[in-house]
C-alpha positions as CSV (number, residue, x, y, z in Angstrom):
1,M,123.1,218.1,131.1
2,K,120.2,219.8,132.7
3,D,119.6,219.4,136.4
4,Y,115.9,219.4,136.7
5,Y,116.1,219.4,140.5
6,S,118.1,222.6,140.6
7,I,115.8,224.2,138.0
8,L,112.9,223.7,140.4
9,G,115.1,224.5,143.5
10,V,114.5,221.2,145.3
11,S,116.6,218.2,146.3
12,Q,116.4,214.7,144.9
13,E,114.6,213.6,148.0
14,A,111.8,216.1,147.5
15,S,108.3,214.7,147.9
16,D,105.7,215.0,145.2
17,D,104.0,217.8,147.1
18,D,107.3,219.7,147.4
19,L,107.9,219.3,143.7
20,K,104.4,220.6,142.9
21,K,104.8,223.6,145.3
22,A,108.2,224.5,143.8
23,F,106.9,224.2,140.3
24,R,103.9,226.4,141.0
25,K,106.0,229.1,142.6
26,K,108.6,229.2,139.9
27,A,105.9,229.0,137.1
28,M,104.1,232.1,138.6
29,D,107.4,234.0,138.9
30,Y,108.4,233.4,135.3
31,H,105.0,233.1,133.6
32,P,105.0,235.1,130.3
33,D,101.8,237.0,131.2
34,R,103.6,238.4,134.2
35,N,106.8,239.1,132.4
36,K,105.7,240.7,129.1
37,N,108.6,241.6,126.8
38,N,111.0,239.5,128.7
39,P,112.2,236.6,126.5
40,K,114.5,235.3,129.2
41,A,111.5,234.8,131.5
42,E,109.7,232.9,128.8
43,E,112.7,230.6,128.2
44,K,112.9,230.0,132.0
45,F,109.2,229.2,132.1
46,K,109.6,226.6,129.4
47,E,112.6,225.1,131.2
48,I,110.5,224.9,134.5
49,N,107.7,223.2,132.6
50,E,110.1,220.7,131.1
51,A,111.6,219.9,134.5
52,Y,108.2,219.4,136.1
53,A,107.0,217.3,133.2
54,V,109.8,214.8,134.0
55,L,110.0,215.0,137.8
56,G,106.2,215.1,138.3
57,D,105.8,211.7,136.6
58,K,107.0,208.8,138.8
59,A,108.2,206.7,135.9
60,K,110.0,209.5,134.1
61,R,111.5,210.7,137.4
62,S,112.9,207.2,138.0
63,Q,114.3,207.1,134.5
64,Y,115.8,210.6,135.0
65,N,117.4,209.6,138.3
66,R,119.1,206.7,136.7
67,F,120.2,208.2,133.4
68,G,120.1,212.0,133.8
69,S,118.6,214.4,131.3
70,D,121.0,213.3,128.5
71,G,120.1,209.6,128.7
72,F,116.5,210.5,129.4
73,H,116.0,212.4,126.1
74,K,117.7,209.7,124.1
75,R,115.3,207.1,125.4
76,F,112.1,209.0,124.7
């Protein structure tokens, strides 16, 4: 089970602004253009985007908080 909060480095109580700031910082750190020839950075970048796609949407975040990433992906 993926922990989207730890991927972004925030707590479950993080505000929308905190989530956005954490996402932007991590996305810049692992962006493929900044890490050429580093497939691990590209994978991490995709993981960060996936985490923010869920946590950045109020309805998806609520669903994730109730069911976790395993239950979340089965429902969508």
